[in-house]
N, CA, C and O atoms as a Tripos MOL2 file, in Angstrom:
@<TRIPOS>MOLECULE
protein
  292   291    73     0     0
PROTEIN
NO_CHARGES

@<TRIPOS>ATOM
      1 N           0.7120   -1.0720   -0.1370 N.3       1 UNK1
      2 CA          0.1520   -0.0680   -0.1450 C.3       1 UNK1
      3 C           0.8610    1.3470    0.2090 C.2       1 UNK1
      4 O           0.4100    2.4430   -0.1260 O.2       1 UNK1
      5 N           1.6920    1.1930    0.7250 N.am      2 UNK2
      6 CA          2.8780    2.4100    0.9220 C.3       2 UNK2
      7 C           3.8780    2.8170   -0.3570 C.2       2 UNK2
      8 O           4.1530    3.9800   -0.6520 O.2       2 UNK2
      9 N           4.4010    1.5530   -1.1040 N.am      3 UNK3
     10 CA          4.7030    1.5350   -2.2690 C.3       3 UNK3
     11 C           3.8130    2.5780   -3.5470 C.2       3 UNK3
     12 O           4.2420    3.4870   -4.2560 O.2       3 UNK3
     13 N           2.3630    1.9320   -3.4270 N.am      4 UNK4
     14 CA          1.5990    2.2290   -4.2030 C.3       4 UNK4
     15 C           1.5200    4.0230   -4.1600 C.2       4 UNK4
     16 O           1.7780    4.8040   -5.0750 O.2       4 UNK4
     17 N           1.0490    4.3300   -2.6960 N.am      5 UNK5
     18 CA          1.1580    5.7530   -2.6190 C.3       5 UNK5
     19 C           2.1790    6.5620   -2.8520 C.2       5 UNK5
     20 O           1.9980    7.7470   -3.1320 O.2       5 UNK5
     21 N           3.3930    6.0050   -2.7610 N.am      6 UNK6
     22 CA          4.4910    7.0920   -3.1810 C.3       6 UNK6
     23 C           4.6120    6.7910   -4.8310 C.2       6 UNK6
     24 O           5.2520    7.5950   -5.5090 O.2       6 UNK6
     25 N           4.2230    6.0610   -5.2280 N.am      7 UNK7
     26 CA          4.1410    5.9850   -6.8540 C.3       7 UNK7
     27 C           3.1390    7.1150   -7.2530 C.2       7 UNK7
     28 O           3.2860    7.9290   -8.1650 O.2       7 UNK7
     29 N           2.1220    7.0040   -6.4120 N.am      8 UNK8
     30 CA          0.8890    8.0660   -7.1050 C.3       8 UNK8
     31 C           1.2650    9.7950   -6.6430 C.2       8 UNK8
     32 O           1.0550   10.8550   -7.2320 O.2       8 UNK8
     33 N           1.9110    9.4670   -5.3110 N.am      9 UNK9
     34 CA          2.3410   10.9320   -4.6630 C.3       9 UNK9
     35 C           3.5800   11.4700   -5.7500 C.2       9 UNK9
     36 O           3.5770   12.6600   -6.0650 O.2       9 UNK9
     37 N           4.6500   10.5310   -6.3150 N.am     10 UNK10
     38 CA          5.3890   11.2590   -7.0370 C.3      10 UNK10
     39 C           4.9310   11.5290   -8.7160 C.2      10 UNK10
     40 O           5.5420   12.2840   -9.4730 O.2      10 UNK10
     41 N           3.7860   10.7710   -9.0580 N.am     11 UNK11
     42 CA          3.4500   10.8900  -10.4970 C.3      11 UNK11
     43 C           2.4880   12.2570  -10.3450 C.2      11 UNK11
     44 O           2.5110   12.9610  -11.3550 O.2      11 UNK11
     45 N           1.7500   12.6860   -9.3820 N.am     12 UNK12
     46 CA          0.8850   13.4690   -8.9830 C.3      12 UNK12
     47 C          -0.8850   13.2390   -9.5820 C.2      12 UNK12
     48 O          -1.8830   13.9590   -9.5500 O.2      12 UNK12
     49 N          -0.6050   11.8910  -10.0910 N.am     13 UNK13
     50 CA         -1.9730   11.0520  -10.2600 C.3      13 UNK13
     51 C          -2.5080   10.3430   -8.6270 C.2      13 UNK13
     52 O          -1.8240    9.8050   -7.7570 O.2      13 UNK13
     53 N          -3.6060   10.5450   -8.6680 N.am     14 UNK14
     54 CA         -4.3320   10.2060   -7.4110 C.3      14 UNK14
     55 C          -5.4210    9.3430   -7.9270 C.2      14 UNK14
     56 O          -6.1700    9.6570   -8.8520 O.2      14 UNK14
     57 N          -5.4550    8.1710   -7.2240 N.am     15 UNK15
     58 CA         -6.5570    6.9450   -7.3440 C.3      15 UNK15
     59 C          -7.3270    7.1560   -6.5040 C.2      15 UNK15
     60 O          -6.8870    7.1470   -5.3550 O.2      15 UNK15
     61 N          -8.7590    7.4280   -6.7110 N.am     16 UNK16
     62 CA         -9.6150    7.4490   -5.4500 C.3      16 UNK16
     63 C          -9.8870    6.1700   -5.0640 C.2      16 UNK16
     64 O         -10.4980    5.9700   -4.0140 O.2      16 UNK16
     65 N          -9.5070    5.2400   -5.7910 N.am     17 UNK17
     66 CA         -9.7610    3.9980   -5.0530 C.3      17 UNK17
     67 C          -8.7640    3.3350   -4.1870 C.2      17 UNK17
     68 O          -9.0840    2.5030   -3.3390 O.2      17 UNK17
     69 N          -7.3490    3.7780   -4.4500 N.am     18 UNK18
     70 CA         -6.4480    4.0350   -3.2890 C.3      18 UNK18
     71 C          -6.7870    4.2220   -1.9340 C.2      18 UNK18
     72 O          -6.7210    3.4610   -0.9680 O.2      18 UNK18
     73 N          -7.2460    5.6490   -2.0870 N.am     19 UNK19
     74 CA         -7.7960    6.3910   -0.8460 C.3      19 UNK19
     75 C          -9.1970    5.7120   -0.1050 C.2      19 UNK19
     76 O          -9.4880    5.8000    1.0880 O.2      19 UNK19
     77 N          -9.6270    5.3210   -0.7060 N.am     20 UNK20
     78 CA        -11.1250    4.4890   -0.4740 C.3      20 UNK20
     79 C         -10.6810    3.2730    0.2690 C.2      20 UNK20
     80 O         -11.3210    2.9940    1.2830 O.2      20 UNK20
     81 N          -9.5950    2.4380   -0.1090 N.am     21 UNK21
     82 CA         -9.0020    1.2010    0.2770 C.3      21 UNK21
     83 C          -8.6800    1.6810    1.5250 C.2      21 UNK21
     84 O          -9.2670    1.3370    2.5500 O.2      21 UNK21
     85 N          -7.6950    2.5290    1.4710 N.am     22 UNK22
     86 CA         -6.8250    3.1790    2.7850 C.3      22 UNK22
     87 C          -7.9220    3.3520    3.7280 C.2      22 UNK22
     88 O          -7.8920    2.7960    4.8270 O.2      22 UNK22
     89 N          -8.8510    4.0650    3.3710 N.am     23 UNK23
     90 CA         -9.9600    4.4000    4.4060 C.3      23 UNK23
     91 C         -10.7550    3.1610    5.0110 C.2      23 UNK23
     92 O         -10.9570    3.1420    6.2250 O.2      23 UNK23
     93 N         -11.1800    2.2000    4.2590 N.am     24 UNK24
     94 CA        -11.6230    1.1510    4.7190 C.3      24 UNK24
     95 C         -10.7520    0.3420    5.4460 C.2      24 UNK24
     96 O         -11.2160   -0.2770    6.4030 O.2      24 UNK24
     97 N          -9.4220    0.2220    5.1270 N.am     25 UNK25
     98 CA         -8.6800   -0.6570    6.2000 C.3      25 UNK25
     99 C          -8.2180    0.0210    7.6390 C.2      25 UNK25
    100 O          -7.6330   -0.5090    8.5840 O.2      25 UNK25
    101 N          -8.7300    1.5090    7.4580 N.am     26 UNK26
    102 CA         -8.1560    2.3160    8.7330 C.3      26 UNK26
    103 C          -9.5330    2.6040    9.7630 C.2      26 UNK26
    104 O          -9.3970    3.0760   10.8920 O.2      26 UNK26
    105 N         -10.4800    2.3430    9.3440 N.am     27 UNK27
    106 CA        -11.7480    2.6070   10.0790 C.3      27 UNK27
    107 C         -13.0410    1.3890   10.0230 C.2      27 UNK27
    108 O         -13.1290    0.5170    9.1580 O.2      27 UNK27
    109 N         -13.8640    1.5650   11.0280 N.am     28 UNK28
    110 CA        -14.6350    0.9540   11.1240 C.3      28 UNK28
    111 C         -15.8880    1.2700   10.8510 C.2      28 UNK28
    112 O         -16.7920    0.4760   11.1110 O.2      28 UNK28
    113 N         -16.1710    2.7090   10.1770 N.am     29 UNK29
    114 CA        -16.9630    3.4260    9.5860 C.3      29 UNK29
    115 C         -17.1670    3.0100    8.0670 C.2      29 UNK29
    116 O         -16.5410    3.6620    7.2310 O.2      29 UNK29
    117 N         -18.0160    1.9460    7.6290 N.am     30 UNK30
    118 CA        -17.9840    2.0190    5.9260 C.3      30 UNK30
    119 C         -19.0690    2.6780    5.5270 C.2      30 UNK30
    120 O         -20.1910    2.5850    6.0240 O.2      30 UNK30
    121 N         -18.6470    3.5330    4.3740 N.am     31 UNK31
    122 CA        -19.6930    4.0170    3.2820 C.3      31 UNK31
    123 C         -19.3410    3.7000    1.8590 C.2      31 UNK31
    124 O         -18.3210    3.0690    1.5850 O.2      31 UNK31
    125 N         -19.9720    4.0270    1.1810 N.am     32 UNK32
    126 CA        -19.9840    3.8160   -0.1450 C.3      32 UNK32
    127 C         -18.7910    4.4770   -0.9370 C.2      32 UNK32
    128 O         -18.2920    5.4960   -0.4600 O.2      32 UNK32
    129 N         -18.3640    4.0230   -1.9760 N.am     33 UNK33
    130 CA        -17.2500    4.6130   -2.8420 C.3      33 UNK33
    131 C         -17.7060    5.9220   -3.1760 C.2      33 UNK33
    132 O         -16.8750    6.8300   -3.2060 O.2      33 UNK33
    133 N         -19.1450    6.2020   -3.4850 N.am     34 UNK34
    134 CA        -19.7080    7.3750   -4.3850 C.3      34 UNK34
    135 C         -19.4830    8.4740   -3.0970 C.2      34 UNK34
    136 O         -18.9040    9.5350   -3.3310 O.2      34 UNK34
    137 N         -19.9780    8.1570   -1.7160 N.am     35 UNK35
    138 CA        -20.1330    9.1800   -0.9020 C.3      35 UNK35
    139 C         -18.6010    9.4380   -0.3870 C.2      35 UNK35
    140 O         -18.1840   10.5430   -0.0390 O.2      35 UNK35
    141 N         -17.7790    8.1420   -0.3960 N.am     36 UNK36
    142 CA        -16.3990    8.7010   -0.0120 C.3      36 UNK36
    143 C         -15.8590    9.9880   -1.0640 C.2      36 UNK36
    144 O         -15.3480   11.0780   -0.8010 O.2      36 UNK36
    145 N         -16.1590    9.4420   -2.1430 N.am     37 UNK37
    146 CA        -15.6640   10.3490   -3.1610 C.3      37 UNK37
    147 C         -16.0490   11.6990   -3.1110 C.2      37 UNK37
    148 O         -15.2730   12.6420   -3.2620 O.2      37 UNK37
    149 N         -17.4150   11.7960   -2.8700 N.am     38 UNK38
    150 CA        -18.0970   12.9580   -2.7350 C.3      38 UNK38
    151 C         -17.2830   14.0230   -1.5930 C.2      38 UNK38
    152 O         -17.0500   15.2180   -1.7730 O.2      38 UNK38
    153 N         -16.9930   13.3270   -0.5730 N.am     39 UNK39
    154 CA        -16.3850   13.7570    0.7160 C.3      39 UNK39
    155 C         -14.9960   14.4310    0.4830 C.2      39 UNK39
    156 O         -14.4580   15.4550    0.9040 O.2      39 UNK39
    157 N         -14.6530   13.4430   -0.3480 N.am     40 UNK40
    158 CA        -13.0300   13.2390   -0.4560 C.3      40 UNK40
    159 C         -12.5870   14.5700   -1.2200 C.2      40 UNK40
    160 O         -11.5740   15.2160   -0.9540 O.2      40 UNK40
    161 N         -13.6580   14.9120   -2.3630 N.am     41 UNK41
    162 CA        -13.5630   16.1040   -3.3220 C.3      41 UNK41
    163 C         -13.6690   17.5040   -2.6870 C.2      41 UNK41
    164 O         -13.3010   18.5830   -3.1520 O.2      41 UNK41
    165 N         -14.3110   17.2020   -1.4130 N.am     42 UNK42
    166 CA        -14.6920   18.6250   -0.7340 C.3      42 UNK42
    167 C         -13.5190   19.1390    0.2850 C.2      42 UNK42
    168 O         -13.5700   20.2930    0.7110 O.2      42 UNK42
    169 N         -12.4620   18.2540    0.6660 N.am     43 UNK43
    170 CA        -11.6040   18.7970    1.5720 C.3      43 UNK43
    171 C         -10.1600   18.9970    0.8460 C.2      43 UNK43
    172 O          -9.9430   18.3760   -0.1940 O.2      43 UNK43
    173 N          -9.2450   19.8030    1.3530 N.am     44 UNK44
    174 CA         -8.0120   19.9900    0.9490 C.3      44 UNK44
    175 C          -7.2760   18.6930    0.8020 C.2      44 UNK44
    176 O          -7.0830   17.8670    1.6950 O.2      44 UNK44
    177 N          -6.8870   18.6270   -0.4630 N.am     45 UNK45
    178 CA         -5.8130   17.0530   -0.6350 C.3      45 UNK45
    179 C          -4.6360   17.4600   -0.1730 C.2      45 UNK45
    180 O          -3.9450   16.5340    0.2540 O.2      45 UNK45
    181 N          -4.1160   18.6260   -0.1010 N.am     46 UNK46
    182 CA         -2.6500   18.8590    0.4600 C.3      46 UNK46
    183 C          -2.6710   18.6080    2.1840 C.2      46 UNK46
    184 O          -1.5880   18.4500    2.7480 O.2      46 UNK46
    185 N          -3.6290   18.5860    2.7820 N.am     47 UNK47
    186 CA         -3.7790   18.0660    4.1150 C.3      47 UNK47
    187 C          -3.8780   16.7260    4.1530 C.2      47 UNK47
    188 O          -3.2770   16.1270    5.0440 O.2      47 UNK47
    189 N          -4.4250   16.2250    3.4790 N.am     48 UNK48
    190 CA         -4.5530   14.5470    3.1760 C.3      48 UNK48
    191 C          -3.2980   13.9840    2.8330 C.2      48 UNK48
    192 O          -2.8910   12.9470    3.3570 O.2      48 UNK48
    193 N          -2.5160   14.7720    1.7730 N.am     49 UNK49
    194 CA         -1.0170   14.2120    1.3970 C.3      49 UNK49
    195 C          -0.4120   14.5100    2.7360 C.2      49 UNK49
    196 O           0.1030   13.4740    3.1560 O.2      49 UNK49
    197 N          -0.2790   15.4050    3.4960 N.am     50 UNK50
    198 CA          0.6530   15.7500    4.6020 C.3      50 UNK50
    199 C           0.3410   14.7400    5.6510 C.2      50 UNK50
    200 O           1.1770   14.4150    6.4940 O.2      50 UNK50
    201 N          -0.9370   14.2120    5.5970 N.am     51 UNK51
    202 CA         -1.0050   13.4830    7.0970 C.3      51 UNK51
    203 C          -0.3060   11.9460    6.4510 C.2      51 UNK51
    204 O           0.4140   11.2170    7.1320 O.2      51 UNK51
    205 N          -0.6750   11.6780    5.0900 N.am     52 UNK52
    206 CA         -0.2420   10.2740    4.8500 C.3      52 UNK52
    207 C           1.2960   10.1840    4.6940 C.2      52 UNK52
    208 O           1.8410    9.0980    4.8930 O.2      52 UNK52
    209 N           2.2450   11.6060    4.2430 N.am     53 UNK53
    210 CA          3.5130   11.5460    4.1570 C.3      53 UNK53
    211 C           4.0060   11.3760    5.4760 C.2      53 UNK53
    212 O           5.0930   10.8060    5.5680 O.2      53 UNK53
    213 N           3.4450   11.7460    6.5160 N.am     54 UNK54
    214 CA          3.7500   11.6730    7.8310 C.3      54 UNK54
    215 C           3.3970   10.4830    8.1740 C.2      54 UNK54
    216 O           4.2760    9.9600    8.8580 O.2      54 UNK54
    217 N           2.1590    9.5690    7.9380 N.am     55 UNK55
    218 CA          1.9620    8.3470    8.6700 C.3      55 UNK55
    219 C           3.0400    7.4540    7.9440 C.2      55 UNK55
    220 O           3.4030    6.4420    8.5430 O.2      55 UNK55
    221 N           3.5810    7.7300    6.7190 N.am     56 UNK56
    222 CA          4.2940    6.4930    6.1930 C.3      56 UNK56
    223 C           5.7490    6.8140    6.2730 C.2      56 UNK56
    224 O           6.6050    6.0610    5.8090 O.2      56 UNK56
    225 N           6.0550    8.1060    6.9530 N.am     57 UNK57
    226 CA          7.3690    8.3510    7.6760 C.3      57 UNK57
    227 C           8.0850    8.7430    6.2640 C.2      57 UNK57
    228 O           9.2280    8.3380    6.0510 O.2      57 UNK57
    229 N           7.4860    9.4310    5.4310 N.am     58 UNK58
    230 CA          8.2900    9.6980    4.0990 C.3      58 UNK58
    231 C           8.6600   11.4120    3.9970 C.2      58 UNK58
    232 O           7.9210   12.2930    4.4370 O.2      58 UNK58
    233 N           9.8700   11.6200    3.3650 N.am     59 UNK59
    234 CA         10.5020   12.7400    3.4190 C.3      59 UNK59
    235 C          10.1560   13.6140    2.0270 C.2      59 UNK59
    236 O          10.4660   13.1490    0.9300 O.2      59 UNK59
    237 N           9.4630   14.9660    2.1610 N.am     60 UNK60
    238 CA          9.0620   15.3130    1.3400 C.3      60 UNK60
    239 C          10.3810   16.5150    0.6140 C.2      60 UNK60
    240 O          10.9030   17.4210    1.2640 O.2      60 UNK60
    241 N          10.6290   16.2420   -0.6090 N.am     61 UNK61
    242 CA         11.6150   17.2140   -1.4210 C.3      61 UNK61
    243 C          10.9800   18.2480   -2.1830 C.2      61 UNK61
    244 O          10.1230   17.9650   -3.0190 O.2      61 UNK61
    245 N          11.3880   19.5880   -1.9240 N.am     62 UNK62
    246 CA         10.8680   20.8480   -2.8120 C.3      62 UNK62
    247 C          12.1470   21.2810   -3.3030 C.2      62 UNK62
    248 O          13.2260   20.7770   -2.9920 O.2      62 UNK62
    249 N          11.9620   22.2660   -4.1070 N.am     63 UNK63
    250 CA         13.0000   22.9540   -4.8910 C.3      63 UNK63
    251 C          13.1300   24.2260   -3.9420 C.2      63 UNK63
    252 O          12.4900   24.3250   -2.8950 O.2      63 UNK63
    253 N          14.0720   25.2460   -4.4350 N.am     64 UNK64
    254 CA         14.2060   26.1840   -3.5750 C.3      64 UNK64
    255 C          12.8120   27.1700   -3.4680 C.2      64 UNK64
    256 O          12.6050   27.9730   -2.5590 O.2      64 UNK64
    257 N          12.0880   26.9550   -4.3980 N.am     65 UNK65
    258 CA         11.2180   27.9920   -4.3100 C.3      65 UNK65
    259 C           9.6650   27.3510   -3.6200 C.2      65 UNK65
    260 O           8.5580   27.8510   -3.8230 O.2      65 UNK65
    261 N           9.9400   26.1950   -2.8190 N.am     66 UNK66
    262 CA          9.1570   25.3400   -2.3390 C.3      66 UNK66
    263 C           8.1380   24.6430   -3.2100 C.2      66 UNK66
    264 O           6.9580   24.7710   -2.8850 O.2      66 UNK66
    265 N           8.4840   23.8170   -4.4290 N.am     67 UNK67
    266 CA          7.6470   23.3970   -5.2240 C.3      67 UNK67
    267 C           7.8510   22.0390   -4.7810 C.2      67 UNK67
    268 O           9.0000   21.7850   -4.4190 O.2      67 UNK67
    269 N           7.1870   21.3110   -4.7380 N.am     68 UNK68
    270 CA          7.1880   19.9430   -4.4630 C.3      68 UNK68
    271 C           8.1670   19.1870   -5.7740 C.2      68 UNK68
    272 O           8.0960   19.4220   -6.9800 O.2      68 UNK68
    273 N           8.8280   18.4810   -5.2480 N.am     69 UNK69
    274 CA          9.9990   17.3940   -6.1570 C.3      69 UNK69
    275 C           9.3760   16.2490   -6.1860 C.2      69 UNK69
    276 O           8.7850   15.8800   -7.2010 O.2      69 UNK69
    277 N           9.4360   15.3360   -4.7820 N.am     70 UNK70
    278 CA          9.0180   14.1060   -4.8480 C.3      70 UNK70
    279 C           8.8640   13.9980   -3.1640 C.2      70 UNK70
    280 O           8.8920   14.8810   -2.3060 O.2      70 UNK70
    281 N           8.6690   12.3490   -3.0540 N.am     71 UNK71
    282 CA          8.6670   11.8740   -1.5240 C.3      71 UNK71
    283 C           9.3980   11.0560   -1.8600 C.2      71 UNK71
    284 O           9.4490   10.6110   -3.0060 O.2      71 UNK71
    285 N          10.3940   10.5600   -0.5330 N.am     72 UNK72
    286 CA         11.2410    9.3420   -0.3500 C.3      72 UNK72
    287 C          11.0150    8.8260    0.7750 C.2      72 UNK72
    288 O          10.3950    9.4750    1.6180 O.2      72 UNK72
    289 N          11.4690    7.5380    1.0360 N.am     73 UNK73
    290 CA         11.6160    6.5870    2.1410 C.3      73 UNK73
    291 C          12.7540    7.1970    2.7720 C.2      73 UNK73
    292 O          13.2360    6.7000    3.7900 O.2      73 UNK73
@<TRIPOS>BOND
     1     1     2 1
     2     2     3 1
     3     3     4 2
     4     3     5 am
     5     5     6 1
     6     6     7 1
     7     7     8 2
     8     7     9 am
     9     9    10 1
    10    10    11 1
    11    11    12 2
    12    11    13 am
    13    13    14 1
    14    14    15 1
    15    15    16 2
    16    15    17 am
    17    17    18 1
    18    18    19 1
    19    19    20 2
    20    19    21 am
    21    21    22 1
    22    22    23 1
    23    23    24 2
    24    23    25 am
    25    25    26 1
    26    26    27 1
    27    27    28 2
    28    27    29 am
    29    29    30 1
    30    30    31 1
    31    31    32 2
    32    31    33 am
    33    33    34 1
    34    34    35 1
    35    35    36 2
    36    35    37 am
    37    37    38 1
    38    38    39 1
    39    39    40 2
    40    39    41 am
    41    41    42 1
    42    42    43 1
    43    43    44 2
    44    43    45 am
    45    45    46 1
    46    46    47 1
    47    47    48 2
    48    47    49 am
    49    49    50 1
    50    50    51 1
    51    51    52 2
    52    51    53 am
    53    53    54 1
    54    54    55 1
    55    55    56 2
    56    55    57 am
    57    57    58 1
    58    58    59 1
    59    59    60 2
    60    59    61 am
    61    61    62 1
    62    62    63 1
    63    63    64 2
    64    63    65 am
    65    65    66 1
    66    66    67 1
    67    67    68 2
    68    67    69 am
    69    69    70 1
    70    70    71 1
    71    71    72 2
    72    71    73 am
    73    73    74 1
    74    74    75 1
    75    75    76 2
    76    75    77 am
    77    77    78 1
    78    78    79 1
    79    79    80 2
    80    79    81 am
    81    81    82 1
    82    82    83 1
    83    83    84 2
    84    83    85 am
    85    85    86 1
    86    86    87 1
    87    87    88 2
    88    87    89 am
    89    89    90 1
    90    90    91 1
    91    91    92 2
    92    91    93 am
    93    93    94 1
    94    94    95 1
    95    95    96 2
    96    95    97 am
    97    97    98 1
    98    98    99 1
    99    99   100 2
   100    99   101 am
   101   101   102 1
   102   102   103 1
   103   103   104 2
   104   103   105 am
   105   105   106 1
   106   106   107 1
   107   107   108 2
   108   107   109 am
   109   109   110 1
   110   110   111 1
   111   111   112 2
   112   111   113 am
   113   113   114 1
   114   114   115 1
   115   115   116 2
   116   115   117 am
   117   117   118 1
   118   118   119 1
   119   119   120 2
   120   119   121 am
   121   121   122 1
   122   122   123 1
   123   123   124 2
   124   123   125 am
   125   125   126 1
   126   126   127 1
   127   127   128 2
   128   127   129 am
   129   129   130 1
   130   130   131 1
   131   131   132 2
   132   131   133 am
   133   133   134 1
   134   134   135 1
   135   135   136 2
   136   135   137 am
   137   137   138 1
   138   138   139 1
   139   139   140 2
   140   139   141 am
   141   141   142 1
   142   142   143 1
   143   143   144 2
   144   143   145 am
   145   145   146 1
   146   146   147 1
   147   147   148 2
   148   147   149 am
   149   149   150 1
   150   150   151 1
   151   151   152 2
   152   151   153 am
   153   153   154 1
   154   154   155 1
   155   155   156 2
   156   155   157 am
   157   157   158 1
   158   158   159 1
   159   159   160 2
   160   159   161 am
   161   161   162 1
   162   162   163 1
   163   163   164 2
   164   163   165 am
   165   165   166 1
   166   166   167 1
   167   167   168 2
   168   167   169 am
   169   169   170 1
   170   170   171 1
   171   171   172 2
   172   171   173 am
   173   173   174 1
   174   174   175 1
   175   175   176 2
   176   175   177 am
   177   177   178 1
   178   178   179 1
   179   179   180 2
   180   179   181 am
   181   181   182 1
   182   182   183 1
   183   183   184 2
   184   183   185 am
   185   185   186 1
   186   186   187 1
   187   187   188 2
   188   187   189 am
   189   189   190 1
   190   190   191 1
   191   191   192 2
   192   191   193 am
   193   193   194 1
   194   194   195 1
   195   195   196 2
   196   195   197 am
   197   197   198 1
   198   198   199 1
   199   199   200 2
   200   199   201 am
   201   201   202 1
   202   202   203 1
   203   203   204 2
   204   203   205 am
   205   205   206 1
   206   206   207 1
   207   207   208 2
   208   207   209 am
   209   209   210 1
   210   210   211 1
   211   211   212 2
   212   211   213 am
   213   213   214 1
   214   214   215 1
   215   215   216 2
   216   215   217 am
   217   217   218 1
   218   218   219 1
   219   219   220 2
   220   219   221 am
   221   221   222 1
   222   222   223 1
   223   223   224 2
   224   223   225 am
   225   225   226 1
   226   226   227 1
   227   227   228 2
   228   227   229 am
   229   229   230 1
   230   230   231 1
   231   231   232 2
   232   231   233 am
   233   233   234 1
   234   234   235 1
   235   235   236 2
   236   235   237 am
   237   237   238 1
   238   238   239 1
   239   239   240 2
   240   239   241 am
   241   241   242 1
   242   242   243 1
   243   243   244 2
   244   243   245 am
   245   245   246 1
   246   246   247 1
   247   247   248 2
   248   247   249 am
   249   249   250 1
   250   250   251 1
   251   251   252 2
   252   251   253 am
   253   253   254 1
   254   254   255 1
   255   255   256 2
   256   255   257 am
   257   257   258 1
   258   258   259 1
   259   259   260 2
   260   259   261 am
   261   261   262 1
   262   262   263 1
   263   263   264 2
   264   263   265 am
   265   265   266 1
   266   266   267 1
   267   267   268 2
   268   267   269 am
   269   269   270 1
   270   270   271 1
   271   271   272 2
   272   271   273 am
   273   273   274 1
   274   274   275 1
   275   275   276 2
   276   275   277 am
   277   277   278 1
   278   278   279 1
   279   279   280 2
   280   279   281 am
   281   281   282 1
   282   282   283 1
   283   283   284 2
   284   283   285 am
   285   285   286 1
   286   286   287 1
   287   287   288 2
   288   287   289 am
   289   289   290 1
   290   290   291 1
   291   291   292 2
@<TRIPOS>SUBSTRUCTURE
     1 UNK1         2 RESIDUE 1 A UNK
     2 UNK2         6 RESIDUE 1 A UNK
     3 UNK3        10 RESIDUE 1 A UNK
     4 UNK4        14 RESIDUE 1 A UNK
     5 UNK5        18 RESIDUE 1 A UNK
     6 UNK6        22 RESIDUE 1 A UNK
     7 UNK7        26 RESIDUE 1 A UNK
     8 UNK8        30 RESIDUE 1 A UNK
     9 UNK9        34 RESIDUE 1 A UNK
    10 UNK10       38 RESIDUE 1 A UNK
    11 UNK11       42 RESIDUE 1 A UNK
    12 UNK12       46 RESIDUE 1 A UNK
    13 UNK13       50 RESIDUE 1 A UNK
    14 UNK14       54 RESIDUE 1 A UNK
    15 UNK15       58 RESIDUE 1 A UNK
    16 UNK16       62 RESIDUE 1 A UNK
    17 UNK17       66 RESIDUE 1 A UNK
    18 UNK18       70 RESIDUE 1 A UNK
    19 UNK19       74 RESIDUE 1 A UNK
    20 UNK20       78 RESIDUE 1 A UNK
    21 UNK21       82 RESIDUE 1 A UNK
    22 UNK22       86 RESIDUE 1 A UNK
    23 UNK23       90 RESIDUE 1 A UNK
    24 UNK24       94 RESIDUE 1 A UNK
    25 UNK25       98 RESIDUE 1 A UNK
    26 UNK26      102 RESIDUE 1 A UNK
    27 UNK27      106 RESIDUE 1 A UNK
    28 UNK28      110 RESIDUE 1 A UNK
    29 UNK29      114 RESIDUE 1 A UNK
    30 UNK30      118 RESIDUE 1 A UNK
    31 UNK31      122 RESIDUE 1 A UNK
    32 UNK32      126 RESIDUE 1 A UNK
    33 UNK33      130 RESIDUE 1 A UNK
    34 UNK34      134 RESIDUE 1 A UNK
    35 UNK35      138 RESIDUE 1 A UNK
    36 UNK36      142 RESIDUE 1 A UNK
    37 UNK37      146 RESIDUE 1 A UNK
    38 UNK38      150 RESIDUE 1 A UNK
    39 UNK39      154 RESIDUE 1 A UNK
    40 UNK40      158 RESIDUE 1 A UNK
    41 UNK41      162 RESIDUE 1 A UNK
    42 UNK42      166 RESIDUE 1 A UNK
    43 UNK43      170 RESIDUE 1 A UNK
    44 UNK44      174 RESIDUE 1 A UNK
    45 UNK45      178 RESIDUE 1 A UNK
    46 UNK46      182 RESIDUE 1 A UNK
    47 UNK47      186 RESIDUE 1 A UNK
    48 UNK48      190 RESIDUE 1 A UNK
    49 UNK49      194 RESIDUE 1 A UNK
    50 UNK50      198 RESIDUE 1 A UNK
    51 UNK51      202 RESIDUE 1 A UNK
    52 UNK52      206 RESIDUE 1 A UNK
    53 UNK53      210 RESIDUE 1 A UNK
    54 UNK54      214 RESIDUE 1 A UNK
    55 UNK55      218 RESIDUE 1 A UNK
    56 UNK56      222 RESIDUE 1 A UNK
    57 UNK57      226 RESIDUE 1 A UNK
    58 UNK58      230 RESIDUE 1 A UNK
    59 UNK59      234 RESIDUE 1 A UNK
    60 UNK60      238 RESIDUE 1 A UNK
    61 UNK61      242 RESIDUE 1 A UNK
    62 UNK62      246 RESIDUE 1 A UNK
    63 UNK63      250 RESIDUE 1 A UNK
    64 UNK64      254 RESIDUE 1 A UNK
    65 UNK65      258 RESIDUE 1 A UNK
    66 UNK66      262 RESIDUE 1 A UNK
    67 UNK67      266 RESIDUE 1 A UNK
    68 UNK68      270 RESIDUE 1 A UNK
    69 UNK69      274 RESIDUE 1 A UNK
    70 UNK70      278 RESIDUE 1 A UNK
    71 UNK71      282 RESIDUE 1 A UNK
    72 UNK72      286 RESIDUE 1 A UNK
    73 UNK73      290 RESIDUE 1 A UNK
């Protein structure tokens, strides 16, 4: 799961199914993927990514202007 997240994070292409699966594996509250997707699209993606970067203990690399380059283990 972590390797897939790193690949998504570095490509900038995010799969809602991955986030939904991660949600299901980390909660006892189950909702449909449609509801999850609707809620997911209303929140700040950067907050979610920061949380997951920290959870997986990843290092985030930025250029001198603060632009994201990639995450590494």
